[in-house]
C-alpha positions, -999 to +999 in steps of 0.1 A: +187-104-810+196-141-816+169-166-809+175-202-799+163-214-833+189-191-850+217-203-827+210-240-833+211-234-871+247-222-869+276-245-877+299-257-849+326-233-860+303-203-861+291-212-826+327-214-814+335-180-830+305-165-812+315-180-779+350-166-783+334-132-786+315-137-753+282-152-765+275-179-738+244-191-756+266-203-784+286-225-759+253-238-745+243-248-781+275-266-785+271-283-752+235-294-761+248-307-794+278-327-781+270-336-745+255-371-753+279-381-781+310-372-761+297-388-729+290-420-749+326-419-764+341-415-729+319-442-714+328-467-741+365-460-736+364-459-697+335-483-689+325-465-657+295-441-657+306-419-627+341-414-641+327-408-676+306-380-662+336-364-645+357-367-676+329-352-697+330-321-674+368-320-677+364-321-715+341-291-717+362-272-691+391-277-714+371-264-743+362-233-722+399-228-712+411-234-748+385-214-766+409-186-774+433-210-792+406-225-814+409-213-850+384-214-879+408-236-899+401-264-875+369-284-874+353-281-840+341-317-839+376-330-845+390-307-819+364-317-793+368-354-800+406-350-797+402-334-763+378-361-750+401-388-763+432-374-747+414-369-713+401-405-715+435-419-723+451-399-694+425-413-671+430-449-683+468-445-678+463-431-643+438-456-631+448-486-654+413-489-668+406-510-698+381-496-722+348-514-721+317-506-741+286-507-721+261-528-740+232-511-723+241-477-736+225-463-768+247-470-798+239-437-816+232-411-790+203-407-767+176-422-789+197-450-805+191-487-798+214-504-774+237-533-786+214-557-767+183-544-784+201-546-818+210-582-811+177-593-798+145-602-818+110-589-811+097-621-796+128-639-782+124-675-772+142-686-740+169-703-761+173-670-780+176-650-747+203-674-735+221-671-768+218-633-767+233-632-731+262-655-742+268-633-772+267-601-751+293-616-727+315-628-755+313-594-773+323-576-741+353-599-737+362-595-774+361-557-772+382-557-740+407-580-757+413-556-786+444-534-784+437-499-772+443-485-807+420-510-824+392-505-798+395-467-801+391-468-839+362-494-837+343-473-811+347-440-830+337-456-863+309-480-853+293-463-824+301-426-830+299-428-868+331-408-875+346-411-909+381-426-912+395-392-921+380-376-889+393-405-867+428-399-883+426-362-873+415-370-838+442-397-832+469-378-851+479-405-875+473-414-912+440-425-926+456-457-939+468-465-904+432-460-891+418-483-918+444-509-909+435-507-872+398-511-881+405-541-903+425-558-875+398-550-850+371-565-873+393-596-879+398-601-841+361-596-833+351-620-861+375-646-847+363-641-811+327-643-822+330-671-847+308-695-827+279-671-832+281-670-870+274-699-894 
């Protein structure tokens, strides 16, 4: 008999193999592991909570429906992020949404600090609060102004912590292209936020 502790110690790929054999607790462990990170990715791409929740469900439904096609040669994390990315892109095309990162959402999962908390100090003065609000507004504008490709790479790298190689696998392009997109994203953000840096 497999206990919850044993299940959570398994790798993603081992859990997926168990799920393919009918072990629903393995799928529940994957859902527990990836629910928050995938939701945050979708929310940052879409910028609307309710739609992000719907697309999160669509992502895991697609995992269920595609479980038989998953092979051990693939990394589950990359496969899952690719599904979430494609669903988000489809939704943006259909509804003409621009990706916007919610600055009030945790940067690194459920327990991470928000962008606003990261920017702010422990005892902000009223001048500091005004500056923080101006920075927050300018940052939102700067992120929205990035090309879809640059924003996508920036979000996956900075907020989800994916390696360039993983992003390249998710996006389906070379690692050098991903690095180039990240460089352009950083240059564009730096230029847009130049008033906030000495």
